[in-house]
C-alpha positions, 0 to 999 in steps of 0.5 A: 650845874645839874640843877641849873641845866634842868631849870633852864632846860639846857642840854649839857654834854661833858667831854668824857671822850672815851664814851664816844670812841668809835671802838668803845661804841662798837664794843658796847654794841657787841655786848648787846648782842643776844649771842654774847650774853650777860657780861660777867667780867670787865678788865680795863688797863690804863697808864695812870699813877695813884697818889697816896690817899693822904695826898688826896685827902689834903687836896680835898681839904683845899691844898693844890697838889699837882699829882692829885690834880693829875689823878682827877684830870685823868681818872675820868677817862678809864672811869667814864669807860667803866660807866659807859660799858657797865654803869655805876658800881656799888663798891671799890677796893684798891691796892697801890704799889710803892710806885703808884701803880695799882689795881682797883676792883669794882663790885656790882652786887655779884652780877659783874666784877670789873677791874682797872689796872693802873699801869703807871711806869709802863712803856708808852710804846705799842699801845697803852690801853686795853679793854677786855669784856668777858661773857658767860657764853664762851665769848669775849671782846678785846679793844686794843689801843682804842682802835682794834676791836675783836669779838672772840668766839670758841670754834665749834667741835673742839674736843679736848684731846680729840681734835686733829685741827684747830681750823674749824668753824665758819667766819660767823662762828669764830673771831671777828675783828674791826680795825681802820686802815690808814692808807686813805684820807678818810674821816674814820682814821683821823684823831678827831673821830677816833678819839671821840671829839667829833662824837661829843659834839655830834651827841650834843647837836643831835640831842638839841635837834631831837629835843631829847636829853643827851644819852652819854657824857652827861653831868650825871656821868661826871658826878659819878666819876667824881664820886669814884675819885673821892672814894680813893681818899678813903685809902687802899686795902678796904672795901669802899661803898660807892652808893 
């Protein structure tokens, strides 16, 4: 598909919706602020079941296994979020529990570490997803339930054992939070916008109008996500090279 699109001069956008969530786009914008500094740790929580490696191997050999199809179908969501925020990792190591819940750690050559918590079995009430982005400058970003975005800063002049009040700093020096209201009939509080569907079509249309390649949701992103899926077939408790 990459070759065909290139030869035909066509623009292709893949529906990797988490790259287009307004909350995700805001988090990416905040990561780029000079005051935030380099990102060193990325934590993603997503309610996903990890099939046994033997079943992934059988699927890749041609068997139609529902649990693995579901894993392929849904893994692209947290992985596309990872790719959008941090790029393609170099290594993968993961552990799997008896229930299929687990934890994956992605390495970026020492500059950044990312973890993906597969919270299979957790309640779907109260928000199923959470993303935390940590810098090295006393800053971190939290995205709760794909809606609420907070940039956390350490208030100034808080000495250990010497500060009688925590209520210090101006609004620009402390935490800032963005969250849509749901009282008014606005596009920004509708699922078509909050869940990235509008953003996918908007990026495709604008890339065509501007005679440029799509910037996200590309076939290359889909290839990278598929490569990470295939790596899980190598099994848990080992370091897996992704490049």
